[in-house]
C-alpha positions in Angstrom: 0.0 0.0 -0.1 1.4 3.4 -1.0 2.1 6.2 1.7 -0.8 8.2 0.0 -3.3 5.3 0.1 -2.4 4.7 3.7 -2.9 8.4 4.6 -6.1 8.6 2.9 -7.3 5.3 4.7 -6.3 6.9 8.0 -8.2 9.8 7.3 -11.3 7.9 6.3 -11.0 6.1 9.6 -10.7 9.4 11.5 -13.9 10.7 9.8 -15.5 7.6 10.7 -14.6 7.6 14.4 -14.8 11.3 15.3 -17.7 12.1 12.9 -17.2 15.8 13.5 -15.6 17.0 10.4 -15.9 15.5 6.7 -13.0 13.9 4.6 -13.2 17.1 2.3 -12.6 19.3 5.4 -9.3 17.4 6.4 -8.1 17.3 2.8 -8.7 21.1 2.3 -6.8 21.6 5.6 -3.8 19.7 4.0 -3.9 21.9 1.1 -4.1 24.9 3.2 -0.9 23.9 5.1 0.9 23.8 1.8 -0.6 27.1 0.9 0.5 28.6 4.2 4.1 27.4 3.6 4.1 29.2 0.2 2.9 32.3 1.9 6.0 32.1 4.2 8.1 31.4 1.2 10.1 28.6 2.7 9.3 24.9 3.6 9.1 25.0 7.4 6.9 24.4 10.3 4.2 27.1 10.2 2.5 28.6 13.2 -1.2 28.2 14.0 -1.6 31.8 13.1 0.0 31.3 9.8 -1.7 28.1 9.0 -5.0 29.9 9.7 -4.1 32.8 7.4 -3.4 30.2 4.5 -6.6 28.4 5.3 -8.4 31.9 5.0 -7.0 33.0 1.7 -7.1 29.5 0.1 -11.0 29.2 1.2 -11.5 32.6 -0.5 -9.6 31.8 -3.6 -11.3 28.4 -3.8 -14.9 29.1 -3.0 -15.3 33.0 -2.9 -18.7 34.0 -1.6 -19.6 30.4 -1.1 -17.0 30.0 1.7 -19.4 29.9 4.5 -21.8 27.3 2.9 -19.0 25.0 2.0 -17.1 25.2 5.3 -20.3 24.7 7.4 -21.3 21.8 5.3 -17.9 20.3 6.3 -18.6 21.1 9.9 -16.0 23.8 10.1 -17.4 26.9 11.7 -14.5 28.6 13.5 -10.6 28.8 13.9 -10.9 26.5 16.8 -12.4 23.8 14.6 -9.5 24.1 12.3 -7.2 23.6 15.4 -9.1 20.5 16.2 -8.7 19.0 12.7 -5.0 19.9 13.0 -4.7 18.1 16.4 -6.6 15.1 15.0 -4.1 14.8 12.3 -1.1 15.1 14.7 -2.9 12.3 16.9 -3.1 10.3 13.7 0.7 11.0 12.8 -0.4 12.6 9.6 1.1 16.0 10.8 3.8 16.7 13.2 3.9 19.5 15.9 6.6 21.3 18.1 6.5 21.6 21.8 5.3 25.1 21.5 2.1 24.2 19.4 -1.0 24.3 21.4 -4.7 23.9 20.5 -5.3 27.3 22.2 -3.2 28.7 19.3 -6.3 28.4 17.1 -8.8 30.0 19.5 -10.7 33.1 18.2 -7.8 34.1 15.7 -10.6 35.5 13.3 -14.3 35.4 13.2 -15.7 32.8 10.5 -18.7 34.9 9.9 -16.8 38.2 9.2 -13.8 36.7 7.3 -16.1 34.6 5.0 -19.0 37.1 4.8 -20.8 36.3 1.4 -21.7 39.8 0.9 -18.2 41.2 1.3 -16.6 38.6 -0.6 -19.3 39.0 -3.6 -18.3 42.6 -3.5 -14.7 41.7 -3.9 -15.2 39.8 -7.1 -13.9 41.2 -10.3 -17.2 42.3 -12.1 -15.8 41.2 -15.5 -16.0 37.6 -14.6 -19.7 38.1 -13.8 -20.9 39.4 -17.1 -22.7 36.9 -19.4 -21.0 36.0 -22.8 -22.5 37.8 -25.6 -25.7 36.0 -27.1 -26.5 35.7 -30.8 -29.7 37.5 -31.6 -32.3 35.8 -34.0 -31.3 38.1 -36.9 -27.7 36.9 -36.5 -28.7 33.3 -36.8 -29.1 31.4 -40.1 -32.4 30.4 -41.4 -31.6 26.9 -40.3 -30.7 27.7 -36.8 -33.9 30.2 -36.5 -36.2 27.2 -37.4 -34.6 25.1 -34.7 -35.5 27.7 -32.1 -39.0 28.3 -33.2 
């Protein structure tokens, strides 16, 4: 069994036994860790605060105004929940921690409702990506295409 397959099986077992967060939530957390390491511009252990910033930015980049909906569906409603997932992965030996890392590092770092406010995130979208592509008018369509519409 490959290392990746083994890790995925461990995650599935974790989800089955804990029943708190979805598999997608843990997989996204792993992506957020990689993203946070890119933000600090070096491959090193990141702090809880650095991880949470990567988590926030990746969620916004990935889901935009739908962040709250997606994260709530996964069972993740606060920075403390992200910390719980981190320590679940540490317990499964899928992540490592230093002696300085504590679950409290993830308490109330930012408010999920504010950070992922759909109205604010929608307002931040580039309006050019929201315009519909141009549609052909009936006059522009050939006789054959017009009869297909009628």
